[in-house]
Backbone as CSV, one residue per row, in Angstrom:
resi,resn,N_x,N_y,N_z,CA_x,CA_y,CA_z,C_x,C_y,C_z
1,MET,103.527,90.021,107.382,102.361,89.974,108.240,101.450,88.839,107.770
2,ARG,100.832,88.193,108.724,99.913,87.118,108.404,98.558,87.389,109.042
3,MET,97.546,86.861,108.406,96.183,86.915,108.941,95.568,85.541,108.728
4,ARG,94.508,85.288,109.432,93.771,84.041,109.222,92.726,84.262,108.126
5,CYS,92.528,83.234,107.327,91.490,83.251,106.297,90.134,83.300,107.013
6,PRO,89.240,84.198,106.596,87.942,84.274,107.277,87.064,83.036,107.042
7,HIS,87.386,82.232,106.029,86.566,81.055,105.722,87.062,79.794,106.421
8,CYS,88.315,79.397,106.154,88.803,78.117,106.694,89.672,78.284,107.939
9,LYS,89.977,79.501,108.305,90.785,79.840,109.494,92.253,79.419,109.375
10,SER,92.698,79.038,108.177,94.122,78.757,107.956,94.854,80.087,107.814
11,TRP,96.182,80.023,107.884,96.960,81.244,107.732,96.947,81.702,106.281
12,ALA,96.878,82.996,106.111,96.983,83.607,104.792,98.182,84.537,104.846
13,SER,98.860,84.684,103.735,100.024,85.568,103.738,99.840,86.689,102.718
14,VAL,100.487,87.799,102.980,100.408,88.963,102.108,101.235,88.687,100.857
15,ARG,100.620,88.841,99.712,101.321,88.673,98.435,101.770,90.008,97.861
16,ASN,101.027,91.038,98.173,101.349,92.367,97.653,100.646,93.393,98.533
17,SER,101.129,94.616,98.494,100.444,95.688,99.211,100.663,96.994,98.466
18,LEU,99.766,97.910,98.700,99.788,99.194,98.012,99.604,100.300,99.048
19,GLU,100.515,101.281,99.052,100.392,102.399,99.993,99.339,103.366,99.476
20,ILE,98.290,103.551,100.248,97.231,104.491,99.899,97.600,105.886,100.424
21,THR,97.980,105.955,101.684,98.479,107.179,102.321,99.630,106.735,103.224
22,PRO,100.378,107.676,103.805,101.442,107.255,104.729,100.931,106.466,105.934
23,LEU,99.633,106.543,106.219,99.070,105.841,107.368,98.177,104.660,106.982
24,LEU,98.002,104.393,105.681,97.082,103.348,105.243,97.660,102.534,104.092
25,ARG,97.608,101.211,104.226,98.047,100.283,103.172,96.918,99.327,102.842
26,ASP,96.763,99.024,101.564,95.860,97.983,101.097,96.705,96.739,100.897
27,MET,96.320,95.628,101.509,97.101,94.390,101.407,96.274,93.335,100.682
28,PHE,96.953,92.539,99.878,96.313,91.464,99.136,96.868,90.153,99.669
29,LEU,95.972,89.290,100.170,96.376,88.070,100.855,95.880,86.824,100.128
30,VAL,96.608,85.723,100.347,96.264,84.424,99.774,96.261,83.395,100.895
31,CYS,95.174,82.629,100.973,95.072,81.569,101.971,96.070,80.464,101.625
32,LYS,96.780,79.979,102.638,97.776,78.923,102.410,97.151,77.532,102.307
33,ASN,95.873,77.412,102.631,95.174,76.143,102.509,94.790,75.971,101.030
34,ALA,95.438,75.031,100.342,95.225,74.828,98.903,93.783,74.447,98.585
35,THR,93.115,73.762,99.491,91.718,73.379,99.240,90.804,74.591,99.288
36,CYS,91.124,75.553,100.119,90.308,76.772,100.244,90.634,77.729,99.093
37,GLY,91.886,78.131,99.001,92.329,79.003,97.912,91.777,80.422,97.921
38,HIS,91.219,80.838,99.021,90.627,82.189,99.091,91.695,83.270,98.943
39,THR,91.428,84.264,98.117,92.275,85.458,98.036,91.396,86.635,98.447
40,PHE,91.975,87.553,99.193,91.182,88.663,99.702,92.065,89.880,99.951
41,ALA,91.408,90.995,100.173,92.111,92.246,100.455,91.792,92.684,101.878
42,ALA,92.748,93.340,102.498,92.573,93.881,103.845,93.279,95.231,103.896
43,ALA,92.875,96.040,104.828,93.502,97.348,105.006,94.254,97.356,106.333
44,MET,95.432,97.955,106.324,96.204,98.117,107.553,96.377,99.616,107.768
45,GLU,95.956,100.078,108.949,95.997,101.501,109.252,96.814,101.746,110.515
46,ILE,97.659,102.748,110.468,98.362,103.207,111.664,97.414,104.190,112.323
47,ASN,97.016,103.930,113.586,95.960,104.748,114.170,96.304,105.466,115.470
48,ARG,97.463,105.168,116.081,97.842,105.899,117.300,99.323,105.695,117.593
49,THR,99.855,106.572,118.415,101.261,106.534,118.804,101.404,105.890,120.175
50,LEU,102.316,104.937,120.262,102.617,104.313,121.547,103.847,104.953,122.173
51,SER,104.805,105.321,121.336,106.015,106.007,121.773,106.387,106.992,120.667
52,PRO,106.573,108.268,120.980,106.833,109.272,119.946,108.118,108.994,119.169
53,SER,108.115,109.426,117.920,109.278,109.275,117.052,110.378,110.242,117.470
54,ALA,111.623,109.825,117.307,112.758,110.711,117.565,112.975,111.647,116.377
55,THR,112.375,111.316,115.236,112.472,112.160,114.037,111.066,112.366,113.468
56,PRO,110.223,113.101,114.166,108.825,113.235,113.744,108.656,114.003,112.440
57,ASP,107.678,113.581,111.649,107.303,114.283,110.425,106.126,115.187,110.780
58,PRO,106.275,116.499,110.628,105.196,117.415,111.022,103.894,117.186,110.244
59,ALA,103.983,116.558,109.075,102.784,116.306,108.276,101.959,115.148,108.817
60,ILE,102.545,114.325,109.682,101.847,113.163,110.229,101.287,113.522,111.599
61,VAL,99.979,113.422,111.735,99.319,113.736,113.001,98.636,112.467,113.501
62,LEU,99.155,111.929,114.593,98.602,110.721,115.196,98.316,110.982,116.663
63,PRO,97.163,110.567,117.143,96.893,110.743,118.579,97.734,109.779,119.404
64,LEU,97.992,110.161,120.638,98.665,109.258,121.562,97.673,108.203,122.028
65,SER,98.155,107.008,122.229,97.328,105.938,122.761,96.848,106.353,124.149
66,PRO,95.614,106.035,124.503,95.086,106.458,125.806,95.904,105.982,127.002
67,HIS,96.608,104.879,126.872,97.363,104.373,128.024,98.675,105.126,128.233
68,VAL,99.098,105.916,127.260,100.353,106.650,127.377,100.126,107.866,128.275
69,ARG,100.991,108.047,129.236,100.876,109.207,130.117,101.413,110.423,129.379
70,ARG,100.518,111.313,129.002,100.861,112.461,128.159,101.941,113.347,128.770
71,ARG,101.875,113.567,130.066,102.852,114.448,130.694,104.265,113.879,130.541
72,ASP,104.411,112.566,130.746,105.726,111.936,130.595,106.240,112.057,129.176
73,VAL,105.350,111.879,128.210,105.744,111.975,126.803,106.152,113.403,126.465
74,MET,105.380,114.375,126.934,105.714,115.775,126.651,107.068,116.139,127.263
75,GLU,107.345,115.654,128.466,108.640,115.923,129.095,109.760,115.247,128.317
76,GLN,109.517,114.028,127.854,110.510,113.310,127.054,110.791,114.064,125.756
77,MET,109.739,114.556,125.121,109.920,115.290,123.864,110.657,116.613,124.107
78,ALA,110.383,117.269,125.228,111.034,118.544,125.536,112.528,118.364,125.782
79,ARG,112.926,117.202,126.297,114.346,116.941,126.549,115.108,116.536,125.295
80,HIS,114.387,116.220,124.219,115.042,115.780,122.991,115.847,116.937,122.402
81,PRO,117.055,116.682,121.869,117.907,117.759,121.339,117.240,118.618,120.271
82,ILE,116.404,118.043,119.438,115.732,118.832,118.399,114.801,119.851,119.030
83,ALA,114.144,119.482,120.112,113.206,120.381,120.771,113.922,121.582,121.377
84,GLN,115.188,121.448,121.699,115.927,122.533,122.331,116.207,123.681,121.370
85,CYS,116.324,123.408,120.079,116.750,124.442,119.141,115.652,125.447,118.802
86,ASP,114.412,125.043,118.794,113.360,125.999,118.459,112.286,125.988,119.546
87,ARG,112.723,126.119,120.746,111.828,126.066,121.889,111.170,127.419,122.123
88,LEU,109.879,127.399,122.330,109.127,128.608,122.617,108.871,128.688,124.112
89,PRO,108.729,129.893,124.647,108.386,129.989,126.063,107.003,129.382,126.285
90,PRO,106.758,128.781,127.452,105.458,128.152,127.696,104.326,129.162,127.672
91,ALA,103.198,128.759,127.166,102.011,129.606,127.155,101.465,129.696,128.570
92,GLU,100.645,130.702,128.820,100.080,130.881,130.162,99.310,129.648,130.605
93,ALA,98.643,128.999,129.664,97.839,127.822,130.003,98.711,126.653,130.439
94,ASP,100.011,126.683,130.128,100.911,125.605,130.506,101.382,125.706,131.948
95,HIS,101.125,126.831,132.610,101.540,127.006,133.996,100.453,126.462,134.913
96,PRO,100.777,125.473,135.728,99.759,124.940,136.635,99.346,125.984,137.661
97,GLY,98.064,125.985,137.965,97.565,126.902,138.982,97.095,128.232,138.442
98,ILE,97.346,128.513,137.172,96.890,129.780,136.597,95.610,129.521,135.836
99,ASP,94.572,130.247,136.163,93.285,130.092,135.495,93.198,131.152,134.407
100,THR,93.390,130.740,133.137,93.388,131.709,132.037,91.985,132.224,131.747
101,GLU,90.952,131.451,132.114,89.582,131.898,131.886,89.244,133.073,132.800
102,ALA,89.833,133.090,134.008,89.520,134.131,134.979,90.289,135.421,134.699
103,THR,91.307,135.376,133.852,92.106,136.561,133.555,91.322,137.474,132.631
104,GLU,91.110,138.709,133.062,90.372,139.660,132.238,91.350,140.598,131.563
105,THR,91.047,140.942,130.309,91.853,141.895,129.577,91.156,143.237,129.622
106,GLU,91.898,144.245,130.028,91.305,145.566,130.124,91.161,146.168,128.733
107,PRO,90.054,146.832,128.432,89.848,147.422,127.104,90.963,148.392,126.713
108,ALA,91.527,149.126,127.673,92.570,150.094,127.363,93.816,149.379,126.824
109,ALA,94.080,148.151,127.281,95.251,147.410,126.830,95.084,146.947,125.384
110,LEU,93.872,146.841,124.915,93.639,146.380,123.550,93.663,147.511,122.534
111,ALA,93.495,148.746,122.984,93.462,149.881,122.059,94.842,150.127,121.480
112,PRO,94.917,150.478,120.173,96.237,150.719,119.551,96.911,151.977,120.047
């Protein structure tokens, strides 16, 4: 990865990097302009998902990018073979047209 030097605007290249978390790296850069010679640090963060992983890590929680159509992604994930093995029945809120807020629970149904 390359970045521009904030001082002379020449290209700087990464000389080393350190993983802080699975989503954050600290990078150490050196300006390629010998007259400038600036060395600096930058952070690179993974901040959203553009296309879901085929092998997701449950410990990693990333929001979907706003431009991604969530319904299409959810359908794509549901068709994935891994999703088929431990599939749960849809919750009431997942059924279109059903208003879960309007559903009242009778007190007798809650009694043991």
